KEBAVO-355974 format. One record per atom (N, C-alpha, C, CB): x, y, z. Coordinates in steps of 0.2 Angstrom, whole numbers, plus 5000, padded with zeros to 4 digits. Last residue first. Glycine has a CB too. Layout:
REM KEBAVO-355974
XYZ/...
***
This chain:
REM KEBAVO-355974
479848215021/479248195020/479148115022/478848205013/481248225022/480848275026/480148245026/480848345024/481648145011/481848125018/481348165023/482548145020/481248225000/480948165001/481048135009/481148104997/482248325001/481448345002/481048285003/481248374996/483348264999/483248285005/482548305007/483648355006/483248224985/483348174990/483148204997/484048154990/483048354979/482448304979/482548254984/482448274972/484348404982/483748434985/483148394985/483648504981/485148324973/485148314981/484548344984/485848354983/484748364961/484648294963/484648284970/485148244959/485148494961/484448484960/484248414962/484248494952/486448494963/486048514968/485348494967/486148594969/487148344955/486948414955/486548434961/486448424949/488548254960/487848254958/487648324959/487448214962/490248274953/489748254958/489048264956/489848304964/491048314943/491048244945/490548224950/491748224947/491048454943/490648414938/490648344939/490948434931/491948484953/491248494955/490848454950/491048564955/493148464946/493048424952/492248424953/493448444958/493048564936/493048494934/492848444940/493748474931/493048684943/492448664939/492448594937/492548704932/494348674949/493748674953/493048654949/493648744956/495148674938/495148614943/494548614947/495748614947/494948804933/494748744929/494748684933/495348734924/495448874944/494748884942/494548824938/494648954938/496748834944/496348814950/495548824948/496548854956/497248884932/497248814933/496748794939/497848784934/497049034936/496648994930/496648924931/496949014924/498049074945/497349054947/496949014942/497049124948/499249094938/499249044943/498549024945/499649054948/498849204930/499249154927/499149094931/499949174926/498249304940/497849264935/498249204932/497549304930/498749304956/499049314949/498649274945/499749294949/498649284970/498349344967/498649354960/498349404971/498249164982/498549174975/498249234972/498549114971/498449084997/498149144994/498549164988/498049204999/498348935004/498748974999/498349024996/499148924994/498148865020/497848895014/498448925010/497348935015/497448765033/498048785030/497848815023/498548725029/496348705039/496648775042/497248795039/496648765050/495148615039/495548645033/495748715035/495048655027/495048465048/495048545048/495448575043/495248565055/494148325052/494548355047/494448435048/494348335040/494148285070/493748295063/494248325058/493148345064/495048265080/494448215079/494048225073/494048215085/496148235066/495748215071/495548265076/496148155075/496848315056/496348255054/495948225060/496848195052/497248475050/497148425056/496648375054/496848465062/497348525038/497948535042/497848485049/497948605045/496848515022/496748485028/497448495032/496548415027/496848675013/497048605014/496848585021/497748595012/496248795001/496348775008/496448695008/495748795012/496548934991/496448864991/496648834998/496948824986/495949074984/496149044991/496048974990/495749084997/496249194972/496049124973/496349114980/496349084968/495949294958/496049304965/495749234968/495649364968/495549274945/496249304946/496349314954/496249374943/494349234941/494849204938/495549234940/494749194931/493349294949/493549324943/494149294939/493649394943/493849214964/493449274961/493749294954/493449334966/493649064973/494049104967/493549154964/494149054961/494148954983/493649014983/494049064978/493649044991/494148784988/494348834984/493848894984/494448804976/494748654998/494248704997/494548754993/494148735004/494948474995/495248544996/494648594996/495748564990/494248354996/494948354996/495248424998/495248334989/492948305006/493148355002/493848365002/492748425004/492648125007/492848185010/493048235004/493548175014/491448074994/491848065001/492048125004/492448014999/490748134984/491348094982/491748084989/491748114977/489848234983/489548164985/490148114984/489048144980/489348394985/489948354985/489748284988/490448384989/488148454974/488248424980/488848384980/487548384982/488248614965/488348534966/488348514973/488948514962/487548734954/487648714961/487748634961/487148734966/487548874945/487648804944/487948774951/488148784938/486348994950/486948974948/486948894946/487448994953/484949024953/485349074950/486049044947/485549124955/484348924960/483948964955/484349014951/483449004959/485248874969/485148834963/484748874957/484848774964/485148964979/485648974975/485648934968/486348954978/483948904985/483948974983/484548984978/484149024989/484248774988/483748794984/483748864981/483048784988/485348794997/485448764990/484948774986/485548684992/484748855008/485248895004/485348864997/485848895008/483948745012/483548805009/484048855005/483348845015/484948655015/484448635010/484148705007/483948595013/485848655026/485948705020/485448695014/486648695018/485348565035/485448635037/485548685032/486148625041/485248445027/484648485029/484748555031/484248445035/486648475016/486248435021/485648475022/486648415027/487848465004/487248495005/486848445010/486848504999/489448495003/489048435006/488348465008/489348395011/489548604989/489748584996/489348524998/489648645001/489948714975/489748654978/489948644985/489948594974/489748824961/489948814968/489648744970/489748864973/489748954951/489848884951/490148864957/490348864945/488949104946/489149064952/489148984950/488649074958/489049254939/489049184938/489249144944/489449164932/488049394944/488749364944/488649284943/489149384950/486849454946/486949424939/487749404939/486749464934/486549494958/486849544954/487049514947/487549574958/486149374964/485649424962/485949484958/485349444969/487449324967/487049284962/486449334959/486749224964/487849404977/488249404971/487749374965/488849374971/486949364987/486949434985/487349444978/487349474990/487349224988/486649244986/486649314984/486149244992/488649234992/488449204986/487749224984/488549124987/488449305005/488849334999/488649304993/489649325001/487749205012/487449275011/487849305005/487549315017/488749105012/488149095008/487749165007/487649045011/489649155020/489849145013/489249135009/490349085013/489049165033/489249225029/489349215022/489849255032/488349085043/488449065036/488549125031/487749025033/488049115056/487949165051/487949145044/488549215052/488048985062/487549035064/487449085058/487749075070/489148915057/488448885057/487948935058/488448835062/490448925053/490048975052/489248955052/490149005045/491048805056/491348865060/490848925059/492048875058/490348725047/490248715055/490448775058/490648655057/490848765035/490048775037/489948765044/489748715033/492148735036/491948805035/491248815037/492048835028/492148605036/492248635043/492148715042/493048625044/491748565023/491248555029/491448595035/491248485030/492148695010/492348635015/491848625020/493048645017/491648724994/491548755001/491648695006/490948785003/492348774980/492148714984/492248734991/492748654982/491848894968/491948884975/491848814977/491548924980/491949044958/492048964958/492148954965/492548934953/491149174951/491449144957/491449074956/490949164963/491249324940/491149254942/491449224948/491349214936/491249474941/491049434935/490849364937/491549434930/491749524953/491349564948/490949524943/491749624946/492249504970/492049474963/491649524959/491749404964/492349544983/492649584978/492549564971/493449584979/491849444990/491549504990/491749554985/491549544997/492849344989/492149334986/491749404985/491749284989/493749394998/493949384991/493349384987/494349314991/493149395011/493349465008/493449455000/493949485011/492949255012/492349305012/492549375009/492049315018/494249215013/493749185008/493149235007/493549115010/494749285024/495049295017/494549275012/495749265016/494049225034/493949295033/494149315026/494449335038/494349095034/493649115032/493649185031/493249095039/495749105037/495549075030/494849095029/495649005031/495649155050/495949195045/495749175038/496749205046/495049035056/494749105056/495049155051/494849135063/496048935054/495348935051/495048995051/494948885055/497748955050/497248965054/496548975051/497349035058/498749035038/498748985043/498149005048/499448975047/499349045022/498849075027/498749015032/498149095023/500549105011/500349055015/499849075021/500949015018/500349184995/500449195003/500249135006/500249255005/500949234979/500549194984/500849194991/500649114981/501649334973/501049314970/500649264974/501149284963/502849464975/502549404977/501849394975/502449404985/503349524958/503149544965/502849474968/502649594966/503849474947/504049534949/503849554956/503649584944/503449344943/504049354945/504349424947/504549334939/502149404932/502449344936/503149364937/502349284932/501349554935/501749524930/502149464935/502349564927/499649564939/500349564941/500749524937/500349544948/498349664935/498649604933/499349604935/498449584926/497249744946/497949744944/498049674942/498449764949/496049754952/496049754945/496749744942/495749814942/496049754967/495549724963/495649714956/494849764964/497149824972/496849764975/496449724971/496549784982/497349924963/497949874964/497649814967/498449904969/496149994964/496349964958/496849914959/496650024953/496250034978/495649994975/495849954969/495050034975/497350124977/497350064981/496850014979/497150084989/496850214968/497350174966/497450114970/498050214967/495850274976/495650244970/496150194968/495450294965/496650324987/496150274988/495950234982/495450304992/497350414980/497750364983/497250304985/498050384990/496350504976/496750474971/497050414974/497250514968/496050554989/495550514985/495850474980/495050564982/497250614992/496950554997/496450514993/496650585003/497250714983/497750654983/497550604987/498450684985/496250794987/496150754980/496650704980/496350804975/496750834999/496050794999/496050754992/495450845000/497850904995/497950844999/497250804999/498150865006/497151014988/497550964984/497750904988/498251004983/496551074998/496151044993/496550994989/495851104988/497651115005/497151075009/496751035003/496751105014/498251204996/498551144998/498151095001/499151165003/497251304996/497451274990/497751204991/497851314985/497351355009/496751325007/496851285001/496251375006/498651405009/498551345013/497851315011/498551365020/498451515000/498951454998/498751395002/499651475000/497551585007/497451565000/497851504998/497451624995/498351615018/497651585019/497451555012/497151635022/499451685013/499551615016/498851585017/499851615023/499351774998/499251775005/499251695007/498551805006/500751764987/500051754988/499851744995/499751694983/502151874988/501851814990/501051814990/502051794997/502951954974/502651954980/502251884982/502052014981/504352024965/503951964967/503551974974/504351904966/504852134952/504752124959/504252064960/504452184963/506152154940/505452134942/505452124950/505352064939/506852314936/506952244939/506352224942/507452254945/505652404926/506352384928/506452314931/506752434932/504252404926/504652414920/505352384921/504652484917/503152294933/503552354934/504052354928/503952354941/501952194940/502152224933/502452294934/501452244929/502552064950/502252134949/502452164943/502452174955/502151894950/502651944948/502252014947/502951924941/501751794965/501551834959/502051884957/500851874960/501451624972/501851694971/501651724965/502651684971/500751514971/500951534978/501251604978/501351484981/500351444960/499951494962/500051524969/499251474962/501251364954/500751334959/500251384961/501151304965/501951454946/501551404943/501051364947/502051344940/502551524956/502051554952/501651504948/502351604947/503451424961/502951454965/502351494961/503251504970/504251404949/503851354952/503251374957/504251304956/504851534948/504451504942/503951444945/504851474937/505551534960/505051584958/504551564953/505251654956/506551434957/506051434963/505451474962/506351444969/507251494947/506851434945/506351424951/507351374945/507751604953/507351614947/506951554946/507751634941/508551554963/507951594965/507451594959/508151664967/509751494959/509151454960/508451484961/509251404966/510651594957/510451554951/509851514952/511051514949/510651644971/510351684966/510151644960/510751744964/510351524984/510851554979/510451584974/511251494976/509451574998/509451534992/509851564987/508651524990/509351665009/509951615009/509951565003/509951585015/508451765009/508251695010/508751645011/507751675005/509151885007/508751875013/508551805015/508051925013/509751864995/510151895001/509751875007/510251965000/508751824986/509351784987/509651804994/509851784981/507951934987/507651874989/508251824991/507251844984/508752034980/508552044987/508251974990/507952094988/508751974968/509351984971/509251994979/509752054969/507351974964/507751914965/508451924969/507951884958/506452094974/506752074967/507152014969/507152124964/504952094983/505652094983/505852074976/506052044988/503652134994/503852124987/504652134987/503552174983/503852065011/503552105006/503852094999/503452175008/504451995022/504752055019/504352095014/505452035017/503651885024/503851925030/504151995028/504351885034/503351825012/502751845016/502951895022/502551775020/504551815006/504151855003/503551875008/503851824996/505151715015/505451785014/504951835011/506051775010/504251605013/504251645019/504551715019/504651595025/504651574999/503951605001/503951635008/503551535001/506051545001/505851604997/505151624998/505851584989/505851435009/506251485011/506151555007/507051475010/505151345001/504851365008/505251435010/504951315013/505951324990/505251354990/505051384996/504751304987/507051254997/507151324994/506451354993/507451314987/506351135001/506751185006/506851255003/507451155008/504751124993/505451104994/505751154999/505851104987/503151085000/503651134998/504351104998/503651195002/502250995006/502450984999/502951034996/501850994995/502050985019/501450985015/501650995008/501051045018/503350975024/502950915025/502250925021/502750915033/503851095022/504151045018/503650985019/504851025020/503151165032/503051185025/503251125020/503351245023/503751115043/503051105042/502851115035/502551155046/505051175042/504951095042/504251085040/505151075049/504751305042/505151275036/504951205036/505851295036/504351315055/503851335050/504151305043/503751415049/505551285062/504951245063/504451255057/504551265070/506351395058/506551325056/505951275057/507151295060/505651495064/505751495057/505851425054/506251545054/505851475077/505151475075/505151465067/504751535077/507251495078/506951425080/506251415077/506951415087/507351625074/507651575070/507351505071/508451575070/505851715076/506451695078/506751635074/506451665086/505051845068/505051775069/505751755071/504851735062/
***
């Protein structure tokens, strides 16, 4: 193996988890066969005091073995195909662990106030709708929501948020929600009213939109445009329970000031007849 090739191999080995000294000792054992620590130091360039520690680490990882001899101990490399197979399995496990950690940080972590960002400004109706739906999809226990009129208009065909609420309600997740119920959303209101606490917003214009999951993940939307129609295209996304709880309480209180979905459903059903 040329020096250039050796350096490339050393670089690759470090990328899969070897330290520089571990890589040099392992390559030397592979290319030279069984060696004692003095020989290893001379051939690998690793200082002799460090060779012993490196060998212990390689044996602990299952990458090297000590041969049973009476005098100066000899060390040999575990075959590369076995070592690389072990590394691949380890990397797969680490990838799985990383995904689980990512999920935990996104869904279950309670963030200490003041340590990391806890709120983000969101601009644009499309992005607001995306975050609202993603946020509610992550809920496991309860949902609070004031759904704004422009959200309903921009999602007239799919009404994605109502599909999510219906799915969550059928999973026995508590739903407390409200919006301006009209003939277009009458059937949805009838369905959700069987599972959750649903209100018809009857107090004029909807002041804000709120989408809250489990009391710890919250998107609050505000009116950014007033003409020709109201557009709720400004938002604050909050992911700290300390700051989310007041919005959950506010949402419940505001909704309770309106008429129930049951009353509104009766009104709309009479209009149809």
